[in-house]
C-alpha positions in Angstrom: -0.7 -25.6 69.7 -0.2 -28.3 72.2 -2.5 -31.0 72.9 -4.0 -30.8 76.1 -5.2 -33.3 78.7 -6.4 -32.7 81.6 -7.6 -35.5 84.4 -10.6 -33.9 86.3 -14.0 -35.2 87.7 -17.7 -34.3 87.2 -18.0 -31.2 89.7 -14.4 -29.2 90.8 -13.9 -25.9 90.6 -10.4 -25.9 90.2 -10.9 -27.6 87.0 -13.3 -25.3 85.8 -10.7 -22.4 86.4 -8.2 -24.2 84.7 -10.2 -25.0 81.8 -11.4 -21.2 81.3 -7.7 -20.3 81.8 -6.8 -22.5 78.8 -9.5 -21.4 76.5 -8.5 -17.7 77.2 -5.0 -18.6 75.7 -6.7 -20.3 72.7 -6.9 -23.7 73.6 -10.1 -25.1 71.7 -10.0 -28.6 72.8 -9.0 -30.6 76.1 -8.8 -34.2 76.3 -10.7 -34.5 79.7 -10.1 -37.7 81.5 -12.7 -38.1 84.1 -11.5 -39.7 87.1 -14.4 -40.3 89.0 -16.0 -42.4 86.5 -13.4 -45.0 86.6 -11.0 -45.8 89.8 -8.5 -47.0 87.7 -8.0 -44.0 85.8 -7.5 -41.9 89.1 -4.9 -45.1 89.8 -3.1 -44.1 86.3 -3.1 -40.5 86.9 -1.6 -41.1 90.5 1.1 -43.4 89.0 2.0 -40.4 86.3 1.8 -37.3 88.4 2.5 -38.4 91.7 -0.3 -36.6 93.0 -4.3 -37.5 93.7 -5.9 -34.3 93.5 -7.6 -32.5 90.5 -7.4 -31.0 87.7 -4.0 -32.3 86.5 -2.7 -30.9 83.3 -0.3 -31.9 80.5 0.2 -29.6 77.6 2.1 -32.0 75.1 4.1 -34.9 77.2 4.8 -32.0 79.8 3.1 -32.4 83.1 2.3 -28.7 84.2 0.3 -30.0 87.5 -2.8 -28.6 89.0 -4.8 -24.9 88.9 -2.1 -23.4 91.0 0.6 -24.3 89.0 -0.9 -23.5 85.6 -1.7 -19.8 86.8 2.0 -19.6 88.0 2.9 -20.8 84.8 1.3 -18.3 83.2 1.9 -15.5 85.4 5.6 -16.0 85.0 5.0 -16.1 81.4 5.6 -19.6 80.4 2.2 -20.8 79.6 1.8 -19.4 75.9 5.4 -20.5 74.9 4.5 -24.0 76.1 1.2 -24.2 74.2 2.5 -23.1 71.0 5.9 -25.0 71.0 6.7 -27.4 68.6 6.7 -31.1 69.8 
């Protein structure tokens, strides 16, 4: 299974929903980067994603986007193949 990284904050309902969806799909570990604890991490996230909202989810090296993007990918049947792809 691909490594999952999520830019997040301490309280974020969309981050919680993204984490729940990923765990339902079998993701055991999510590397969480808390952008509210270090402003330079938010700047890093924005430079990489061109977005300022959380969550920002990466599966392997692929930027999926926020919860809405993650959910849409799942509805389209693309989430499990991406999670299970070989990098």
